[in-house]
C-alpha positions as CSV (number, residue, x, y, z in Angstrom):
1,M,-56.7,-112.4,164.3
2,S,-60.1,-112.2,163.1
3,E,-62.9,-111.5,165.2
4,R,-64.5,-114.6,166.1
5,I,-68.6,-114.1,166.8
6,G,-70.9,-116.5,168.9
7,I,-74.2,-116.4,167.3
8,L,-76.7,-117.8,170.1
9,G,-80.0,-117.7,167.9
10,G,-83.3,-118.9,169.2
11,T,-86.9,-117.6,170.3
12,F,-86.1,-117.3,173.9
13,D,-89.8,-118.2,175.8
14,P,-87.7,-117.3,177.8
15,I,-84.0,-117.9,177.5
16,H,-82.7,-120.5,180.1
17,L,-79.9,-122.0,181.6
18,G,-79.3,-124.6,178.8
19,H,-78.7,-121.7,176.7
20,R,-76.8,-120.3,178.6
21,D,-74.7,-123.6,179.2
22,V,-74.3,-124.3,175.4
23,A,-72.9,-120.6,175.1
24,L,-70.2,-121.3,178.0
25,A,-69.2,-124.2,176.7
26,A,-68.7,-122.7,173.4
27,C,-66.6,-119.8,175.1
28,T,-64.6,-122.7,176.8
29,A,-64.1,-124.3,174.1
30,I,-62.7,-121.3,171.6
31,P,-60.8,-119.1,172.6
32,R,-61.8,-115.1,172.1
33,L,-65.3,-115.7,171.2
34,R,-68.0,-113.1,171.6
35,I,-71.2,-114.1,172.1
36,V,-74.1,-112.4,170.6
37,I,-77.7,-113.0,171.5
38,V,-79.9,-112.9,168.6
39,P,-84.0,-113.6,169.6
40,A,-85.7,-114.3,166.7
41,N,-88.9,-112.3,165.6
42,I,-91.4,-115.0,164.4
43,P,-90.2,-118.8,164.8
44,P,-90.9,-120.5,161.2
45,H,-91.4,-124.2,162.7
46,R,-93.7,-124.0,166.0
47,S,-96.5,-121.8,167.2
48,P,-96.1,-118.2,168.2
49,P,-93.9,-117.4,171.4
50,A,-95.8,-117.0,174.6
51,A,-94.0,-113.5,175.4
52,S,-93.7,-110.2,173.6
53,S,-90.8,-109.5,171.1
54,Y,-90.2,-106.8,174.6
55,H,-89.7,-109.2,176.7
56,R,-87.9,-112.1,175.5
57,F,-85.2,-109.1,174.6
58,A,-84.9,-108.0,177.9
59,M,-85.1,-111.5,179.2
60,A,-82.0,-112.0,176.8
61,A,-80.6,-108.9,177.7
62,L,-80.8,-109.3,181.3
63,M,-78.7,-112.8,181.5
64,A,-76.1,-111.4,179.1
65,A,-75.4,-108.5,181.5
66,S,-73.1,-110.3,184.3
67,R,-71.3,-111.9,181.4
68,S,-68.4,-110.2,180.5
69,G,-68.3,-110.3,176.2
70,W,-71.8,-111.2,175.5
71,T,-74.2,-108.9,173.8
72,V,-77.6,-108.7,172.7
73,C,-78.7,-108.2,169.3
74,D,-82.2,-107.0,167.5
75,M,-81.6,-107.7,164.1
76,E,-84.2,-110.3,164.2
77,L,-86.9,-108.3,165.7
78,Q,-86.9,-105.8,163.3
79,V,-88.1,-108.1,160.7
80,H,-91.9,-109.0,159.8
81,E,-91.2,-112.4,158.6
82,P,-90.0,-115.8,159.6
83,S,-86.4,-116.0,161.4
84,Y,-84.4,-118.3,159.3
85,T,-80.9,-119.2,160.4
86,S,-79.8,-118.8,156.8
87,Q,-81.0,-115.4,156.3
88,T,-79.7,-113.9,159.9
89,L,-76.1,-115.5,158.7
90,R,-76.8,-113.8,155.6
91,R,-77.3,-110.3,157.8
92,F,-73.9,-110.8,159.9
93,H,-72.5,-111.2,156.2
94,A,-74.0,-107.8,155.2
95,L,-72.5,-106.1,158.4
96,G,-68.9,-107.4,157.1
97,Y,-68.5,-110.8,159.1
98,A,-66.5,-113.7,157.0
99,P,-68.1,-117.1,157.0
100,H,-65.2,-117.9,158.7
101,E,-65.1,-115.4,161.7
102,L,-69.2,-116.6,162.3
103,F,-69.7,-120.0,164.7
104,F,-73.3,-120.6,165.0
105,L,-74.0,-122.3,168.6
106,T,-76.8,-125.4,168.6
107,G,-77.2,-128.0,170.9
108,A,-76.5,-131.2,169.3
109,D,-80.4,-132.4,169.3
110,A,-81.3,-128.8,167.5
111,F,-77.9,-130.1,164.9
112,L,-79.5,-133.6,164.2
113,E,-82.3,-131.9,162.2
114,I,-79.9,-129.8,160.1
115,Q,-80.8,-131.7,156.5
116,V,-84.4,-130.4,157.0
117,W,-83.0,-126.6,157.8
118,K,-83.7,-124.0,155.2
119,D,-80.8,-124.1,152.6
120,Y,-79.0,-126.9,153.6
121,P,-76.6,-128.0,152.8
122,S,-75.4,-124.1,151.5
123,I,-75.9,-123.2,154.8
124,L,-72.8,-125.2,156.5
125,D,-70.9,-122.7,154.3
126,A,-72.1,-119.4,155.7
127,A,-70.6,-120.3,159.0
128,H,-69.1,-122.4,161.5
129,F,-71.4,-124.8,163.4
130,V,-70.4,-125.7,166.8
131,A,-73.1,-128.5,168.3
132,V,-72.6,-128.8,172.1
133,S,-73.7,-131.9,174.1
134,R,-77.1,-132.2,175.4
135,P,-79.2,-134.3,177.8
136,G,-80.0,-137.5,176.1
137,L,-77.5,-137.0,173.1
138,P,-73.6,-136.5,173.4
139,A,-72.2,-134.1,170.7
140,G,-69.4,-137.1,170.2
141,Q,-72.7,-139.3,168.7
142,L,-73.1,-137.0,165.8
143,P,-70.4,-138.6,163.5
144,A,-72.3,-141.7,163.3
145,R,-75.7,-140.1,163.4
146,L,-74.9,-137.7,160.4
147,P,-72.2,-140.2,158.7
148,G,-72.5,-137.9,155.6
149,L,-71.0,-134.7,157.3
150,A,-68.8,-136.1,159.7
151,G,-65.7,-135.6,157.6
152,R,-66.3,-132.0,158.0
153,M,-66.4,-132.8,162.2
154,V,-63.8,-131.6,164.3
155,R,-63.0,-131.3,168.0
156,P,-61.1,-128.3,169.5
157,P,-58.9,-126.4,169.7
158,L,-59.3,-124.7,166.5
159,A,-56.3,-123.3,164.6
160,A,-55.3,-119.9,165.8
161,D,-57.4,-117.8,163.1
162,A,-59.6,-120.7,162.3
163,A,-59.8,-118.9,158.7
164,G,-60.6,-120.9,155.5
165,A,-63.5,-123.8,155.3
166,T,-65.8,-123.6,157.7
167,S,-66.0,-126.5,159.9
168,I,-68.4,-128.2,162.2
169,V,-67.5,-128.3,165.9
170,L,-68.5,-130.7,168.6
171,I,-67.7,-130.0,172.0
172,D,-68.7,-132.3,175.1
173,A,-70.1,-130.7,178.1
174,D,-72.4,-131.2,180.7
175,T,-75.6,-128.6,179.6
176,A,-78.2,-128.5,182.0
177,D,-81.4,-130.6,181.5
178,V,-84.2,-127.8,181.3
179,S,-86.4,-126.5,178.3
180,A,-88.6,-123.6,177.6
181,T,-91.8,-125.5,177.1
182,A,-91.0,-127.2,180.8
183,I,-90.7,-123.7,182.5
184,R,-93.9,-122.1,180.5
185,Q,-95.4,-125.6,182.1
186,R,-94.4,-124.8,185.3
187,R,-95.5,-121.2,186.2
188,A,-98.8,-122.0,184.0
189,E,-99.5,-124.5,187.2
190,G,-98.1,-122.1,189.4
191,R,-94.6,-123.8,190.3
192,S,-91.1,-122.1,190.9
193,I,-88.5,-122.0,187.9
194,A,-85.9,-121.4,190.2
195,G,-82.8,-122.8,189.1
196,M,-83.7,-122.9,185.5
197,V,-83.4,-119.7,184.6
198,D,-80.8,-117.3,185.4
199,E,-82.4,-115.5,188.6
200,S,-82.6,-112.0,186.5
201,V,-84.6,-113.5,184.2
202,R,-86.6,-115.6,187.1
203,Y,-87.3,-111.9,188.3
204,H,-88.4,-110.1,185.4
205,I,-90.7,-113.4,184.8
206,E,-92.4,-113.1,188.1
207,Q,-92.8,-109.2,188.1
208,H,-94.0,-109.3,185.0
209,G,-96.1,-112.1,185.4
210,L,-95.5,-113.9,182.2
211,Y,-96.4,-117.2,181.4
212,T,-99.5,-117.8,183.4
213,A,-102.7,-118.3,182.8
214,A,-103.6,-114.7,183.6
215,A,-100.9,-114.0,180.8
216,R,-102.6,-115.6,178.2
217,G,-103.9,-113.4,175.0
218,R,-102.3,-110.0,176.0
219,R,-98.8,-110.4,174.8
220,G,-96.8,-107.4,175.0
221,S,-99.5,-105.9,177.0
222,D,-97.2,-103.7,179.4
223,G,-97.7,-100.9,176.8
224,C,-94.2,-101.0,175.2
225,A,-94.6,-101.3,171.7
226,G,-92.1,-102.7,169.4
227,S,-88.6,-104.0,170.4
228,P,-85.4,-102.2,172.5
229,A,-82.9,-101.2,170.9
230,G,-79.9,-103.2,171.0
231,R,-77.8,-103.2,167.7
232,L,-74.8,-105.5,166.9
233,H,-72.4,-102.9,168.1
234,G,-75.2,-101.2,170.7
235,Q,-75.1,-102.6,174.2
236,D,-72.1,-103.8,176.4
């Protein structure tokens, strides 16, 4: 059987329980899925991240560390240009992965905007796309909201090898009602973020004073340059 790689991409500023729940839902619905978290370096459609690439990679690694089969990849952090999903998928192809082995994980709310993503519609042939329910938008609403793509949408379980044409996999699941914006706002106001991120991530944020008023304007000022090592197969 071919390998199944679940790609969880994003700015992760910071990575939170909503991200975790999307990945867990995909792992539950799709057997043998190995999660690879890919932090973006330069997000194309938003302001620069508040935390440095070093901290965002570290927080993703902390969340992955306690979960079997989850890894973090720094391929996008090595590239000093906007991180588009289509280019990320091409980099996985260059590593030898076929489109049917790749499952790009996203919330249903984000997938609703797929038609404005770079290289649409050809991007849908580069991997399976997995759209997981988010608060306010169940995945089951996507066929009606995106009728032109309804014919490509499927529900688990998938065929044993998932080979052939790529699909849009819809997964209904409960996911935490949390956002990175809300986390940063609470930190700026001096409020607790307990229950919004993994405890290891919360400890890292608090130890390094991330997202506080004092932290503004000093991204990466902890003396660490560049991004940590962590190639696709290089971190357990």
